[in-house]
Z-matrix of the N, CA and C atoms (Angstrom, degrees):
N
C 1 1.463
C 2 1.530 1 109.74
N 3 1.330 2 115.16 1 135.75
C 4 1.459 3 120.14 2 177.97
C 5 1.531 4 109.67 3 -79.86
N 6 1.323 5 115.82 4 154.10
C 7 1.456 6 119.78 5 177.24
C 8 1.531 7 110.55 6 -70.98
N 9 1.330 8 115.92 7 -43.52
C 10 1.467 9 120.97 8 178.95
C 11 1.520 10 108.18 9 -151.29
N 12 1.313 11 116.87 10 144.72
C 13 1.454 12 120.79 11 176.05
C 14 1.522 13 109.38 12 -142.76
N 15 1.315 14 115.26 13 162.91
C 16 1.467 15 121.43 14 -175.55
C 17 1.524 16 110.09 15 -105.21
N 18 1.313 17 115.90 16 132.31
C 19 1.472 18 122.12 17 174.98
C 20 1.522 19 107.63 18 -96.32
N 21 1.338 20 116.78 19 117.07
C 22 1.463 21 119.00 20 -179.86
C 23 1.527 22 113.05 21 -117.01
N 24 1.324 23 116.53 22 -2.19
C 25 1.460 24 120.46 23 179.00
C 26 1.534 25 109.63 24 -92.91
N 27 1.328 26 118.26 25 127.72
C 28 1.472 27 120.60 26 -177.93
C 29 1.526 28 113.40 27 -56.25
N 30 1.328 29 117.20 28 -41.61
C 31 1.466 30 120.13 29 -178.72
C 32 1.528 31 110.91 30 -67.52
N 33 1.328 32 116.83 31 -38.90
C 34 1.467 33 120.53 32 177.74
C 35 1.524 34 110.18 33 -66.17
N 36 1.332 35 115.97 34 -39.38
C 37 1.467 36 119.66 35 178.26
C 38 1.524 37 110.33 36 -62.50
N 39 1.331 38 116.32 37 -42.92
C 40 1.469 39 120.49 38 178.84
C 41 1.525 40 110.71 39 -61.93
N 42 1.336 41 115.95 40 -42.27
C 43 1.467 42 119.96 41 -179.83
C 44 1.527 43 111.02 42 -63.61
N 45 1.318 44 116.97 43 -40.51
C 46 1.468 45 120.71 44 -177.16
C 47 1.520 46 112.55 45 -70.82
N 48 1.334 47 116.89 46 -24.48
C 49 1.459 48 120.70 47 -176.78
C 50 1.529 49 112.96 48 -86.16
N 51 1.325 50 116.71 49 -10.05
C 52 1.462 51 119.46 50 174.56
C 53 1.530 52 108.16 51 -64.10
N 54 1.340 53 119.10 52 127.33
C 55 1.469 54 120.82 53 -174.85
C 56 1.524 55 114.34 54 -56.32
N 57 1.315 56 117.42 55 -41.51
C 58 1.468 57 120.56 56 -179.65
C 59 1.525 58 110.27 57 -66.57
N 60 1.329 59 115.89 58 -45.04
C 61 1.463 60 119.66 59 -179.09
C 62 1.525 61 111.54 60 -67.72
N 63 1.318 62 116.04 61 -34.63
C 64 1.471 63 119.28 62 177.14
C 65 1.528 64 110.27 63 -63.28
N 66 1.343 65 116.76 64 -39.48
C 67 1.472 66 120.07 65 177.48
C 68 1.522 67 111.04 66 -65.20
N 69 1.328 68 116.41 67 -40.84
C 70 1.469 69 120.11 68 178.58
C 71 1.531 70 110.49 69 -64.74
N 72 1.320 71 116.69 70 -40.74
C 73 1.466 72 120.27 71 177.54
C 74 1.518 73 111.10 72 -59.61
N 75 1.330 74 115.56 73 -44.60
C 76 1.467 75 120.27 74 -179.70
C 77 1.528 76 110.69 75 -63.15
N 78 1.331 77 116.38 76 -36.88
C 79 1.467 78 120.29 77 -179.20
C 80 1.523 79 111.70 78 -72.71
N 81 1.338 80 116.59 79 -23.38
C 82 1.460 81 120.19 80 -175.11
C 83 1.525 82 113.78 81 -89.04
N 84 1.314 83 117.37 82 20.49
C 85 1.466 84 118.08 83 169.14
C 86 1.524 85 108.95 84 -66.46
N 87 1.341 86 115.61 85 -20.62
C 88 1.459 87 122.18 86 171.68
C 89 1.530 88 107.35 87 -116.39
N 90 1.338 89 118.34 88 137.71
C 91 1.468 90 120.80 89 -178.34
C 92 1.528 91 111.76 90 -56.27
N 93 1.326 92 115.65 91 140.41
C 94 1.474 93 120.69 92 179.30
C 95 1.517 94 109.36 93 -157.74
N 96 1.315 95 114.94 94 162.35
C 97 1.468 96 121.00 95 178.03
C 98 1.523 97 109.69 96 -98.43
N 99 1.318 98 116.04 97 168.44
C 100 1.462 99 120.92 98 178.43
C 101 1.523 100 111.01 99 -60.76
N 102 1.333 101 117.26 100 -40.47
C 103 1.461 102 119.71 101 -178.73
C 104 1.527 103 111.21 102 -66.90
N 105 1.328 104 117.18 103 -38.84
C 106 1.471 105 120.76 104 177.41
C 107 1.520 106 110.71 105 -63.58
N 108 1.329 107 116.39 106 -46.08
C 109 1.466 108 120.84 107 -179.74
C 110 1.521 109 111.10 108 -66.55
N 111 1.321 110 116.81 109 -37.08
C 112 1.471 111 120.36 110 178.71
C 113 1.523 112 110.16 111 -60.52
N 114 1.328 113 116.28 112 -44.05
C 115 1.470 114 120.14 113 -179.73
C 116 1.525 115 111.16 114 -64.60
N 117 1.332 116 116.50 115 -37.84
C 118 1.468 117 119.83 116 -178.54
C 119 1.525 118 112.31 117 -72.86
N 120 1.319 119 116.02 118 -35.08
C 121 1.466 120 119.54 119 -172.04
C 122 1.521 121 114.49 120 -99.51
N 123 1.329 122 116.88 121 -4.67
C 124 1.453 123 119.54 122 179.85
C 125 1.512 124 113.46 123 78.61
N 126 1.342 125 117.97 124 17.74
C 127 1.457 126 121.92 125 177.61
C 128 1.524 127 109.51 126 -96.95
N 129 1.311 128 115.92 127 160.33
C 130 1.466 129 118.69 128 170.40
C 131 1.525 130 107.42 129 -74.14
N 132 1.319 131 116.23 130 158.06
C 133 1.466 132 119.25 131 -179.77
C 134 1.526 133 110.44 132 -61.62
N 135 1.333 134 116.22 133 -38.09
C 136 1.459 135 120.15 134 -179.98
C 137 1.530 136 111.28 135 -63.73
N 138 1.346 137 115.25 136 -41.40
C 139 1.465 138 119.49 137 -179.53
C 140 1.521 139 110.38 138 -67.98
N 141 1.334 140 116.62 139 -42.25
C 142 1.468 141 120.12 140 178.38
C 143 1.524 142 109.67 141 -60.82
N 144 1.334 143 116.24 142 -43.31
C 145 1.467 144 120.59 143 179.00
C 146 1.523 145 111.73 144 -60.86
N 147 1.319 146 115.84 145 -40.81
C 148 1.474 147 121.20 146 179.51
C 149 1.535 148 110.68 147 -58.71
N 150 1.330 149 116.46 148 -48.83
C 151 1.465 150 120.48 149 -178.83
C 152 1.526 151 111.45 150 -68.77
N 153 1.319 152 117.12 151 -37.83
C 154 1.464 153 120.63 152 179.99
C 155 1.524 154 111.16 153 -66.07
N 156 1.315 155 116.89 154 -38.43
C 157 1.465 156 120.17 155 177.55
C 158 1.532 157 110.33 156 -61.82
N 159 1.326 158 115.40 157 -40.20
C 160 1.468 159 119.16 158 179.16
C 161 1.528 160 110.68 159 -64.85
N 162 1.325 161 116.93 160 -43.90
C 163 1.463 162 120.75 161 178.81
C 164 1.525 163 110.94 162 -64.25
N 165 1.318 164 116.10 163 -39.69
C 166 1.469 165 120.15 164 179.52
C 167 1.530 166 110.45 165 -67.17
N 168 1.309 167 116.36 166 -39.01
C 169 1.466 168 121.02 167 -179.79
C 170 1.530 169 111.26 168 -60.21
N 171 1.327 170 116.66 169 -32.49
C 172 1.462 171 120.80 170 -178.91
C 173 1.530 172 112.98 171 -96.34
N 174 1.321 173 116.94 172 11.07
C 175 1.456 174 120.06 173 174.82
C 176 1.510 175 114.91 174 75.68
N 177 1.339 176 117.01 175 19.18
C 178 1.462 177 119.92 176 -178.61
C 179 1.529 178 112.03 177 -93.20
N 180 1.322 179 116.69 178 -21.73
C 181 1.460 180 121.00 179 171.65
C 182 1.530 181 107.77 180 -131.18
N 183 1.335 182 115.41 181 157.86
C 184 1.456 183 119.85 182 -177.64
C 185 1.524 184 110.06 183 -136.42
N 186 1.327 185 114.34 184 155.12
C 187 1.461 186 120.65 185 178.43
C 188 1.527 187 109.61 186 -77.13
N 189 1.330 188 116.11 187 127.72
C 190 1.455 189 121.28 188 177.72
C 191 1.522 190 110.18 189 -95.56
N 192 1.326 191 116.02 190 -45.82
C 193 1.468 192 120.32 191 178.30
C 194 1.521 193 109.98 192 -163.81
N 195 1.311 194 114.87 193 165.87
C 196 1.463 195 121.93 194 174.31
C 197 1.524 196 108.80 195 -120.66
N 198 1.344 197 115.62 196 133.80
C 199 1.461 198 120.31 197 -178.42
C 200 1.533 199 109.54 198 -121.27
N 201 1.302 200 115.17 199 136.17
C 202 1.458 201 120.13 200 176.24
C 203 1.524 202 109.87 201 -81.02
N 204 1.329 203 116.06 202 127.02
C 205 1.467 204 121.47 203 175.47
C 206 1.518 205 107.34 204 -129.00
N 207 1.341 206 114.97 205 95.62
C 208 1.460 207 118.62 206 -176.63
C 209 1.507 208 110.12 207 64.97
N 210 1.341 209 116.65 208 -122.36
C 211 1.456 210 121.17 209 179.10
C 212 1.526 211 112.66 210 -91.68
N 213 1.311 212 116.13 211 2.63
C 214 1.473 213 120.41 212 -176.41
C 215 1.529 214 110.53 213 -111.44
N 216 1.328 215 114.19 214 159.04
C 217 1.460 216 121.46 215 173.22
C 218 1.518 217 107.52 216 -113.76
N 219 1.307 218 116.14 217 120.93
C 220 1.473 219 120.99 218 179.87
C 221 1.526 220 108.94 219 -94.30
N 222 1.304 221 114.79 220 125.51
C 223 1.473 222 120.37 221 -179.51
C 224 1.531 223 109.28 222 -94.53
N 225 1.324 224 116.63 223 125.71
C 226 1.465 225 122.26 224 178.06
C 227 1.523 226 108.14 225 -100.42
N 228 1.308 227 115.14 226 121.36
C 229 1.467 228 121.26 227 -175.54
C 230 1.524 229 111.05 228 -114.99
N 231 1.332 230 114.44 229 161.18
C 232 1.461 231 120.83 230 176.88
C 233 1.522 232 108.20 231 -148.45
N 234 1.330 233 117.08 232 147.58
C 235 1.461 234 120.46 233 175.65
C 236 1.522 235 109.29 234 -64.85
N 237 1.330 236 116.52 235 147.94
C 238 1.465 237 119.49 236 179.79
C 239 1.523 238 112.02 237 -76.34
N 240 1.325 239 116.73 238 -15.30
C 241 1.465 240 120.47 239 179.01
C 242 1.527 241 109.33 240 -151.38
N 243 1.326 242 115.52 241 156.28
C 244 1.462 243 120.15 242 177.23
C 245 1.529 244 110.97 243 -76.00
N 246 1.329 245 116.00 244 -29.18
C 247 1.469 246 121.60 245 -179.35
C 248 1.523 247 109.54 246 -141.12
N 249 1.334 248 114.98 247 153.07
C 250 1.458 249 120.18 248 -179.86
C 251 1.531 250 109.68 249 -129.88
N 252 1.329 251 114.83 250 144.36
C 253 1.462 252 121.61 251 174.28
C 254 1.520 253 106.82 252 -123.24
N 255 1.315 254 116.82 253 130.91
C 256 1.467 255 119.82 254 179.67
C 257 1.527 256 109.14 255 -89.53
N 258 1.324 257 115.53 256 123.17
C 259 1.459 258 121.68 257 -178.75
C 260 1.527 259 110.90 258 -78.03
N 261 1.334 260 117.47 259 150.07
C 262 1.466 261 120.06 260 173.37
C 263 1.530 262 111.75 261 -58.99
N 264 1.331 263 117.10 262 -19.66
C 265 1.464 264 120.85 263 177.76
C 266 1.528 265 110.89 264 -60.27
N 267 1.331 266 116.80 265 -25.66
C 268 1.467 267 120.59 266 179.40
C 269 1.528 268 111.42 267 -71.09
N 270 1.337 269 117.09 268 -16.45
C 271 1.468 270 121.99 269 177.52
C 272 1.532 271 108.21 270 -127.78
N 273 1.323 272 117.78 271 62.51
C 274 1.468 273 120.58 272 -171.17
C 275 1.519 274 114.92 273 -57.61
N 276 1.320 275 117.60 274 -34.51
C 277 1.467 276 120.03 275 -176.38
C 278 1.522 277 112.52 276 -68.44
N 279 1.329 278 116.80 277 -25.10
C 280 1.470 279 119.52 278 -177.27
C 281 1.532 280 111.77 279 -124.20
N 282 1.329 281 117.15 280 17.97
C 283 1.462 282 120.28 281 179.73
C 284 1.530 283 109.97 282 -65.45
N 285 1.331 284 118.47 283 137.41
C 286 1.461 285 120.67 284 -179.99
C 287 1.523 286 111.70 285 -66.67
N 288 1.308 287 116.01 286 145.16
C 289 1.465 288 121.59 287 178.84
C 290 1.526 289 108.48 288 -122.68
N 291 1.336 290 118.33 289 105.05
C 292 1.469 291 120.37 290 -177.43
C 293 1.527 292 113.23 291 -65.93
N 294 1.335 293 116.92 292 -17.10
C 295 1.467 294 119.10 293 178.62
C 296 1.518 295 112.10 294 -79.78
N 297 1.327 296 116.67 295 -10.62
C 298 1.459 297 120.00 296 -174.87
C 299 1.528 298 111.76 297 -70.66
N 300 1.317 299 117.46 298 -42.02
C 301 1.473 300 120.17 299 -178.20
C 302 1.526 301 109.68 300 -149.97
N 303 1.332 302 117.44 301 72.32
C 304 1.470 303 120.22 302 -179.21
C 305 1.531 304 111.50 303 -60.35
N 306 1.314 305 116.03 304 131.54
C 307 1.464 306 121.11 305 179.11
C 308 1.525 307 107.97 306 -154.08
N 309 1.318 308 117.21 307 103.63
C 310 1.457 309 121.43 308 -174.34
C 311 1.523 310 113.34 309 -60.29
N 312 1.319 311 117.47 310 -21.48
C 313 1.463 312 120.21 311 -177.70
C 314 1.530 313 112.56 312 -101.92
N 315 1.330 314 116.43 313 14.79
C 316 1.465 315 119.79 314 -178.39
C 317 1.525 316 110.73 315 -105.32
N 318 1.325 317 115.46 316 125.60
C 319 1.468 318 120.09 317 176.27
C 320 1.525 319 110.30 318 -65.48
N 321 1.317 320 117.04 319 -32.25
C 322 1.457 321 119.54 320 -179.37
C 323 1.532 322 110.98 321 -71.83
N 324 1.328 323 116.58 322 -32.60
C 325 1.463 324 118.56 323 174.85
C 326 1.530 325 109.43 324 -66.93
N 327 1.320 326 116.42 325 -38.65
C 328 1.466 327 120.25 326 176.19
C 329 1.532 328 110.03 327 -58.25
N 330 1.344 329 115.00 328 -41.92
C 331 1.467 330 119.81 329 179.28
C 332 1.531 331 110.46 330 -61.70
N 333 1.334 332 116.03 331 -40.91
C 334 1.474 333 120.00 332 178.44
C 335 1.521 334 110.44 333 -64.11
N 336 1.340 335 117.29 334 -39.16
C 337 1.458 336 120.79 335 177.09
C 338 1.528 337 110.96 336 -64.13
N 339 1.338 338 116.02 337 -42.19
C 340 1.466 339 120.25 338 179.27
C 341 1.524 340 110.61 339 -63.25
N 342 1.328 341 116.72 340 -38.29
C 343 1.464 342 120.63 341 178.88
C 344 1.523 343 110.21 342 -64.46
N 345 1.339 344 115.75 343 -42.75
C 346 1.465 345 118.58 344 178.22
C 347 1.528 346 110.75 345 -64.64
N 348 1.321 347 116.83 346 -35.77
C 349 1.465 348 120.92 347 178.09
C 350 1.530 349 110.55 348 -60.76
N 351 1.333 350 116.28 349 -45.78
C 352 1.466 351 120.68 350 178.03
C 353 1.532 352 110.11 351 -59.48
N 354 1.318 353 115.77 352 -45.93
C 355 1.466 354 120.66 353 -178.02
C 356 1.525 355 111.26 354 -62.93
N 357 1.326 356 117.30 355 -48.96
C 358 1.461 357 120.44 356 -174.56
C 359 1.528 358 111.93 357 -71.35
N 360 1.328 359 117.12 358 -43.58
C 361 1.461 360 119.18 359 -179.70
C 362 1.526 361 110.28 360 -67.39
N 363 1.326 362 116.87 361 -36.71
C 364 1.462 363 119.78 362 175.93
C 365 1.526 364 111.34 363 -60.63
N 366 1.332 365 116.26 364 -43.19
C 367 1.463 366 120.98 365 177.97
C 368 1.526 367 111.16 366 -64.04
N 369 1.327 368 116.65 367 -42.57
C 370 1.468 369 121.11 368 179.77
C 371 1.531 370 111.31 369 -64.37
N 372 1.329 371 116.08 370 -41.84
C 373 1.472 372 119.98 371 179.68
C 374 1.528 373 110.12 372 -63.14
N 375 1.330 374 116.17 373 -43.38
C 376 1.467 375 119.93 374 179.67
C 377 1.521 376 110.44 375 -61.36
N 378 1.337 377 116.52 376 -43.43
C 379 1.460 378 120.39 377 -179.91
C 380 1.519 379 111.87 378 -66.07
N 381 1.340 380 117.04 379 -43.21
C 382 1.461 381 121.02 380 179.95
C 383 1.526 382 111.13 381 -65.73
N 384 1.344 383 116.02 382 -38.28
C 385 1.463 384 119.93 383 178.92
C 386 1.521 385 110.91 384 -65.06
N 387 1.339 386 115.94 385 -43.93
C 388 1.467 387 120.02 386 179.77
C 389 1.528 388 111.22 387 -63.40
N 390 1.336 389 116.30 388 -36.55
C 391 1.465 390 120.79 389 -179.27
C 392 1.525 391 112.67 390 -86.48
N 393 1.348 392 115.50 391 -3.51
C 394 1.469 393 120.90 392 -176.99
C 395 1.524 394 111.27 393 55.11
N 396 1.310 395 114.30 394 44.74
C 397 1.457 396 121.37 395 -179.48
C 398 1.527 397 109.25 396 -121.50
N 399 1.348 398 117.67 397 147.16
C 400 1.465 399 119.32 398 175.13
C 401 1.532 400 109.81 399 -70.60
N 402 1.300 401 115.84 400 153.86
C 403 1.468 402 121.26 401 178.22
C 404 1.523 403 108.79 402 -112.45
N 405 1.324 404 116.57 403 120.17
C 406 1.465 405 120.70 404 -177.45
C 407 1.527 406 110.09 405 -81.43
N 408 1.306 407 117.23 406 111.93
C 409 1.464 408 122.10 407 177.92
C 410 1.523 409 109.87 408 -137.13
N 411 1.301 410 115.65 409 165.20
C 412 1.458 411 121.46 410 174.92
C 413 1.519 412 108.07 411 -143.64
N 414 1.328 413 116.60 412 137.61
C 415 1.465 414 120.66 413 176.94
C 416 1.521 415 108.91 414 -145.85
N 417 1.300 416 116.07 415 147.00
C 418 1.464 417 121.66 416 176.37
C 419 1.521 418 108.20 417 -135.97
N 420 1.312 419 115.78 418 143.87
C 421 1.467 420 120.83 419 -179.62
C 422 1.517 421 107.74 420 -136.62
N 423 1.315 422 116.47 421 125.51
C 424 1.461 423 119.94 422 -176.98
C 425 1.516 424 109.81 423 -146.30
N 426 1.321 425 115.41 424 165.31
C 427 1.462 426 120.20 425 176.55
C 428 1.524 427 108.74 426 -128.77
N 429 1.319 428 115.75 427 132.74
C 430 1.467 429 122.21 428 -178.56
C 431 1.516 430 108.27 429 -123.72
N 432 1.325 431 116.82 430 135.73
C 433 1.463 432 120.62 431 174.80
C 434 1.526 433 108.05 432 -105.49
N 435 1.311 434 116.14 433 111.19
C 436 1.463 435 120.86 434 -179.86
C 437 1.521 436 110.30 435 -87.57
N 438 1.311 437 115.88 436 143.07
C 439 1.458 438 120.28 437 178.47
C 440 1.516 439 112.65 438 -75.10
N 441 1.326 440 116.20 439 -24.67
C 442 1.465 441 119.37 440 -177.89
C 443 1.524 442 109.18 441 -160.11
N 444 1.335 443 115.00 442 166.94
C 445 1.461 444 120.29 443 176.85
C 446 1.520 445 110.37 444 -63.20
N 447 1.329 446 116.29 445 -32.61
C 448 1.465 447 120.34 446 179.00
C 449 1.531 448 110.23 447 -65.43
N 450 1.322 449 116.44 448 -39.95
C 451 1.465 450 119.94 449 177.63
C 452 1.525 451 110.67 450 -63.91
N 453 1.335 452 114.98 451 -40.90
C 454 1.451 453 118.72 452 179.25
C 455 1.524 454 111.18 453 -62.43
N 456 1.321 455 116.13 454 -43.39
C 457 1.464 456 120.44 455 179.88
C 458 1.529 457 110.79 456 -64.94
N 459 1.331 458 116.62 457 -39.66
C 460 1.470 459 120.56 458 179.75
C 461 1.525 460 110.17 459 -65.30
N 462 1.338 461 115.96 460 -41.44
C 463 1.468 462 120.29 461 178.52
C 464 1.526 463 109.96 462 -60.90
N 465 1.323 464 116.70 463 -46.49
C 466 1.465 465 120.89 464 -179.01
C 467 1.524 466 110.42 465 -61.31
N 468 1.331 467 116.15 466 -39.65
C 469 1.469 468 120.41 467 179.63
C 470 1.527 469 111.10 468 -64.55
N 471 1.317 470 116.16 469 -44.37
C 472 1.475 471 120.27 470 179.20
C 473 1.526 472 111.04 471 -66.36
N 474 1.321 473 115.99 472 -41.71
C 475 1.459 474 120.13 473 179.58
C 476 1.521 475 110.28 474 -62.04
N 477 1.321 476 116.49 475 -43.82
C 478 1.451 477 121.13 476 178.45
C 479 1.520 478 111.16 477 -59.14
N 480 1.325 479 115.55 478 -44.02
C 481 1.463 480 119.45 479 -179.40
C 482 1.524 481 111.78 480 -64.73
N 483 1.338 482 116.29 481 -42.96
C 484 1.467 483 120.33 482 -178.62
C 485 1.525 484 111.08 483 -65.06
N 486 1.325 485 116.59 484 -43.90
C 487 1.462 486 119.99 485 -178.50
C 488 1.529 487 110.66 486 -69.23
N 489 1.315 488 116.83 487 -38.96
C 490 1.462 489 120.23 488 177.96
C 491 1.525 490 110.44 489 -60.87
N 492 1.343 491 116.68 490 -41.24
C 493 1.465 492 120.84 491 178.76
C 494 1.525 493 110.69 492 -64.71
N 495 1.343 494 117.22 493 -40.69
C 496 1.463 495 120.88 494 178.93
C 497 1.533 496 111.18 495 -65.44
N 498 1.317 497 116.38 496 -39.73
C 499 1.460 498 120.30 497 178.52
C 500 1.526 499 109.75 498 -62.50
N 501 1.327 500 116.38 499 -45.61
C 502 1.463 501 120.49 500 179.54
C 503 1.533 502 110.71 501 -62.12
N 504 1.321 503 117.06 502 -34.46
C 505 1.466 504 121.70 503 -178.62
C 506 1.524 505 112.56 504 -71.44
N 507 1.330 506 117.35 505 -41.55
C 508 1.457 507 120.35 506 -171.24
C 509 1.528 508 114.96 507 -102.71
N 510 1.298 509 117.81 508 -15.89
C 511 1.462 510 119.67 509 -179.20
C 512 1.528 511 110.03 510 -68.77
N 513 1.328 512 116.17 511 126.59
C 514 1.469 513 121.02 512 -179.92
C 515 1.519 514 108.60 513 -133.63
N 516 1.309 515 115.19 514 99.84
C 517 1.462 516 121.49 515 -175.50
C 518 1.521 517 111.94 516 -65.70
N 519 1.357 518 116.91 517 -28.36
C 520 1.465 519 119.67 518 -172.70
C 521 1.532 520 113.53 519 -105.12
N 522 1.323 521 118.68 520 7.26
C 523 1.465 522 120.46 521 -176.86
C 524 1.523 523 110.77 522 -65.78
N 525 1.335 524 116.29 523 125.44
C 526 1.457 525 120.36 524 176.73
C 527 1.523 526 109.49 525 -69.57
N 528 1.316 527 116.04 526 132.41
C 529 1.459 528 119.87 527 -179.35
C 530 1.510 529 113.43 528 77.44
N 531 1.324 530 117.25 529 4.56
C 532 1.463 531 120.44 530 178.20
C 533 1.525 532 110.94 531 -71.76
N 534 1.316 533 116.34 532 158.66
C 535 1.460 534 120.30 533 179.47
C 536 1.522 535 109.90 534 -137.11
N 537 1.323 536 117.72 535 130.46
C 538 1.470 537 119.87 536 177.76
C 539 1.526 538 110.71 537 -64.03
N 540 1.303 539 116.13 538 144.34
C 541 1.466 540 122.66 539 174.74
C 542 1.521 541 108.09 540 -127.06
N 543 1.331 542 115.09 541 151.21
C 544 1.467 543 119.15 542 178.82
C 545 1.523 544 109.70 543 -101.72
N 546 1.309 545 115.55 544 129.91
C 547 1.468 546 121.99 545 177.23
C 548 1.516 547 108.61 546 -115.11
N 549 1.317 548 116.72 547 124.48
C 550 1.464 549 121.53 548 178.62
C 551 1.521 550 108.19 549 -123.79
N 552 1.322 551 116.56 550 125.85
C 553 1.462 552 121.31 551 175.99
C 554 1.519 553 108.78 552 -109.06
N 555 1.295 554 116.58 553 139.04
C 556 1.464 555 119.59 554 -178.99
C 557 1.522 556 110.32 555 -138.65
N 558 1.320 557 115.51 556 141.01
C 559 1.464 558 121.67 557 175.65
C 560 1.523 559 107.91 558 -141.51
N 561 1.335 560 116.05 559 124.49
C 562 1.466 561 118.81 560 179.49
C 563 1.523 562 109.11 561 -153.11
N 564 1.311 563 117.42 562 158.10
C 565 1.467 564 120.06 563 178.10
C 566 1.526 565 110.26 564 -61.39
N 567 1.309 566 117.11 565 141.94
C 568 1.461 567 120.83 566 176.17
C 569 1.527 568 109.21 567 -67.38
N 570 1.313 569 115.20 568 145.48
C 571 1.462 570 120.62 569 178.93
C 572 1.524 571 108.68 570 -90.25
N 573 1.312 572 116.23 571 129.00
C 574 1.460 573 121.44 572 175.22
C 575 1.516 574 108.13 573 -119.81
N 576 1.305 575 116.66 574 155.93
C 577 1.464 576 120.46 575 179.84
C 578 1.525 577 110.63 576 -58.92
N 579 1.320 578 116.43 577 -40.64
C 580 1.461 579 120.38 578 -179.95
C 581 1.519 580 110.22 579 -62.73
N 582 1.318 581 116.40 580 -42.42
C 583 1.461 582 119.90 581 -179.62
C 584 1.519 583 110.55 582 -65.84
N 585 1.337 584 116.82 583 -39.79
C 586 1.452 585 120.32 584 179.63
C 587 1.521 586 111.72 585 -62.30
N 588 1.334 587 115.67 586 -40.47
C 589 1.455 588 119.83 587 -174.77
C 590 1.521 589 112.73 588 -77.41
N 591 1.333 590 116.14 589 -35.74
C 592 1.467 591 118.12 590 -171.48
C 593 1.522 592 114.48 591 -111.17
N 594 1.309 593 117.59 592 -23.18
C 595 1.460 594 119.23 593 -178.49
C 596 1.523 595 109.53 594 -138.13
N 597 1.323 596 118.04 595 68.62
C 598 1.450 597 120.67 596 -173.85
C 599 1.518 598 113.92 597 -49.81
N 600 1.365 599 117.47 598 -49.65
C 601 1.454 600 117.76 599 -178.28
C 602 1.505 601 110.63 600 -137.74
N 603 1.326 602 115.38 601 19.57
C 604 1.445 603 116.75 602 -175.28
C 605 1.514 604 111.29 603 -111.02
N 606 1.324 605 115.54 604 6.04
C 607 1.450 606 118.80 605 -175.37
C 608 1.517 607 111.15 606 -51.60
N 609 1.278 608 116.38 607 -73.82
C 610 1.446 609 123.71 608 174.09
C 611 1.510 610 105.55 609 -142.24
N 612 1.325 611 117.32 610 84.59
C 613 1.451 612 120.07 611 -172.07
C 614 1.523 613 112.46 612 -48.12
N 615 1.328 614 115.47 613 -38.21
C 616 1.451 615 117.39 614 -177.27
C 617 1.514 616 112.06 615 -71.12
N 618 1.351 617 116.69 616 -10.11
C 619 1.447 618 119.02 617 -176.75
C 620 1.513 619 112.78 618 -98.22
N 621 1.301 620 118.43 619 2.69
C 622 1.459 621 119.23 620 179.10
C 623 1.509 622 108.92 621 -76.16
N 624 1.310 623 117.77 622 23.45
C 625 1.448 624 119.08 623 -166.27
C 626 1.505 625 111.92 624 -112.75
N 627 1.301 626 116.05 625 68.52
C 628 1.437 627 120.07 626 -178.64
C 629 1.508 628 112.03 627 -51.70
N 630 1.332 629 117.09 628 -34.23
C 631 1.443 630 119.52 629 -174.16
C 632 1.509 631 111.86 630 -86.51
N 633 1.311 632 117.29 631 35.42
C 634 1.433 633 119.43 632 -168.82
C 635 1.507 634 115.22 633 -46.54
N 636 1.307 635 116.73 634 -53.00
C 637 1.455 636 119.39 635 179.95
C 638 1.505 637 107.01 636 -130.46
N 639 1.302 638 115.33 637 102.70
C 640 1.452 639 120.80 638 -170.09
C 641 1.515 640 109.85 639 -113.34
N 642 1.318 641 117.82 640 116.40
C 643 1.444 642 119.65 641 -178.71
C 644 1.514 643 114.07 642 -67.86
N 645 1.313 644 116.84 643 -0.05
C 646 1.457 645 119.45 644 -179.96
C 647 1.521 646 110.23 645 -56.39
N 648 1.315 647 116.71 646 -30.44
C 649 1.441 648 120.35 647 -178.80
C 650 1.530 649 111.13 648 -63.41
N 651 1.338 650 116.76 649 -30.38
C 652 1.446 651 119.94 650 -176.83
C 653 1.521 652 112.10 651 -80.01
N 654 1.346 653 116.44 652 -42.23
C 655 1.461 654 121.79 653 -179.45
C 656 1.524 655 108.14 654 -136.17
N 657 1.337 656 117.21 655 79.94
C 658 1.468 657 119.20 656 -174.12
C 659 1.518 658 112.82 657 -51.71
N 660 1.350 659 115.72 658 -35.66
C 661 1.449 660 116.79 659 -176.72
C 662 1.499 661 112.14 660 -70.27
N 663 1.334 662 117.75 661 -6.48
C 664 1.439 663 119.03 662 -175.25
C 665 1.488 664 114.87 663 -105.03
N 666 1.280 665 117.14 664 6.92
C 667 1.449 666 116.61 665 -179.95
C 668 1.504 667 108.18 666 -66.38
N 669 1.300 668 117.01 667 62.52
C 670 1.431 669 119.77 668 -177.21
C 671 1.495 670 111.14 669 -149.46
N 672 1.320 671 115.79 670 164.25
C 673 1.434 672 115.79 671 179.54
C 674 1.495 673 111.54 672 -168.47
N 675 1.296 674 116.33 673 88.60
C 676 1.445 675 121.05 674 176.78
C 677 1.502 676 109.77 675 -118.31
N 678 1.305 677 117.12 676 119.84
C 679 1.444 678 118.82 677 -177.87
C 680 1.499 679 115.17 678 -147.64
N 681 1.280 680 119.90 679 -3.50
C 682 1.449 681 120.81 680 -176.69
C 683 1.514 682 109.79 681 -119.86
N 684 1.320 683 116.76 682 132.82
C 685 1.461 684 119.41 683 179.88
C 686 1.517 685 109.57 684 -67.96
N 687 1.316 686 116.89 685 126.33
C 688 1.461 687 120.20 686 177.08
C 689 1.507 688 108.93 687 -127.48
């Protein structure tokens, strides 16, 4: 079972969003049969089987084994992943396009970049899995507490300068066998339960801007960053 996988098929996305099927998917992090799941979820065995067949048809659950029980064969199923992310590819007509209105200080542009990240990394993972090849990526996640908005702005300015210098140092347009990578930088206020409940989007409106200083503007083809074998 994979830790996380991306759903890019519209029909699979629809199947996963059904409340009953979503509950069955969550229960199938451990292998189980239709009768076991029916007892746990309060469904009839026939109804559980119906939903499981749909999930299996879309590649969201897989057969682990078959067991003979008297005159019947019991199918043991398991989810293909512990978690699922739905790619914007599943909604192609309304998928966000970060190239449409780039704005480093826009939280919504950051969201469009994040959506593209899900789409592209999901595609890369699928390709690497099919080819049985490792995928070279790099990611970092950190939390910073700024003393003031001025400190935050200064940090973003310094970060932008450092990354721009690194891009200029390592970018090689003419390297034989070279491959473009996408680098995305994001900075945004941390979400807290208190903030969610009392200040949904009014916390510091100007701070919803993870992409404060994004070197993508300098080398669009380089908004990438894969460097660690995963």
